[in-house]
C-alpha angles and dihedrals in degrees: 000000000000119000113219124201122212131181108219123185097240119158104170144011091275088060092050088045091058090049090050092051096052093045094046087063090063120090120231100012130123119193144185125201126206104191098182092053090036091232134140124193117199124189110203146129088227120112114264091240093060091049089049093052092048090052092049088061089075088066097243132123107263128192124188110228095181134247123317 
């Protein structure tokens, strides 16, 4: 399963909580959040565009860095 890296403009625990909430609504994804680095890694078979649109629902600026 590919691991996608995203930069998300998170500044606090509330921000990472919002990211966690939107990602928990997706089926078949596992994710890791690095708040100090403002990075989110998502393991999923879903298209990167679907993951990006899901992350944008938390209201933060999101940038896709590619697969790792």
